[in-house]
C-alpha positions in Angstrom: 8.8 27.3 38.1 8.1 25.4 41.5 6.1 23.1 39.0 9.0 22.4 36.8 11.4 21.9 40.0 9.0 19.3 41.4 8.1 17.3 38.2 11.5 17.4 36.1 11.2 18.1 32.4 8.0 15.9 32.0 5.5 18.8 31.7 2.7 19.4 29.2 1.5 22.4 27.4 -2.2 23.5 26.8 -2.4 20.9 24.0 -1.3 18.2 26.5 2.0 17.9 24.5 5.0 16.9 26.7 7.6 19.7 27.0 11.2 18.5 27.4 13.2 21.6 27.4 13.3 24.5 29.8 13.6 26.9 26.9 10.3 25.9 25.5 8.5 25.8 29.0 9.7 29.5 29.5 8.5 30.5 26.1 5.0 28.9 26.9 5.0 30.8 30.3 6.4 34.1 28.9 9.6 33.9 31.0 12.9 34.1 29.4 15.0 31.0 29.4 18.0 32.5 31.1 16.0 33.9 33.7 14.3 30.6 34.2 17.6 28.8 34.5 18.5 30.8 37.4 15.3 29.9 39.4 15.3 26.0 38.1 18.9 25.4 38.7 19.6 21.6 38.9 21.8 22.2 41.9 19.3 23.4 44.7 21.9 25.5 46.4 22.6 27.7 43.2 18.7 28.3 42.7 17.6 31.8 43.4 14.7 32.4 45.6 11.7 34.0 44.1 11.2 37.6 45.5 14.6 37.6 46.9 16.6 39.5 44.5 16.5 43.1 42.8 14.0 45.8 43.9 13.6 48.0 46.5 12.1 47.0 50.0 8.5 48.3 50.5 8.0 51.5 52.6 5.2 49.7 54.6 4.7 46.3 55.6 1.9 44.2 54.3 -0.1 44.7 57.5 0.5 48.4 57.5 -0.9 48.5 53.8 -4.1 46.5 54.7 -4.7 48.7 57.6 -4.4 51.9 55.7 -6.8 50.2 53.0 -9.5 49.2 55.7 -9.3 52.7 57.3 -10.0 54.2 53.8 -12.4 51.6 53.0 -14.2 52.2 56.3 -14.4 56.0 56.0 -15.8 55.4 52.4 -18.6 53.0 53.5 -19.6 55.9 56.0 -19.6 58.3 52.9 -16.9 60.2 54.3 -14.3 59.4 51.9 -10.6 60.3 52.4 -8.7 62.9 50.1 -5.4 62.2 48.8 -4.1 64.4 51.4 -5.8 62.6 54.3 -4.4 59.4 52.9 -0.8 60.7 53.0 -1.2 61.7 56.3 -2.4 58.5 57.3 0.6 56.9 55.7 3.0 59.4 57.6 0.9 58.6 60.9 1.4 54.6 60.5 5.1 55.3 59.5 6.4 58.5 60.9 10.1 57.8 59.5 8.6 58.7 55.9 9.1 61.8 54.5 6.0 63.7 52.8 7.6 62.8 49.4 8.0 59.2 50.2 4.4 58.9 51.8 3.1 60.7 48.8 4.9 58.6 46.2 3.7 55.4 48.0 0.0 56.6 47.8 0.4 57.3 44.2 2.0 53.9 43.5 -0.6 52.0 45.2 -3.6 54.3 45.0 -6.6 54.1 42.4 
């Protein structure tokens, strides 16, 4: 989408054919044209920011998620892998405000 905004409608598809419409550009990249219009609006003030709309906020910040992954990785390398229960406890230790169910759901959404 940033490509469309920066270069205007003069884009090229995989056959190096010029794409003149936002609808065709969206079809090639698998994005509905109505959705693409909201992010590539001609008026910069009316453009939606990617990732700034619908969806729940993550329970753990990216740094916390990386820390949990590193803990699990190091325990695995030491041949002392973590059970799902230990992972859930680790998640709750890092963010004590989470309930057991929230920690369990977070683990099952992001786990293997």
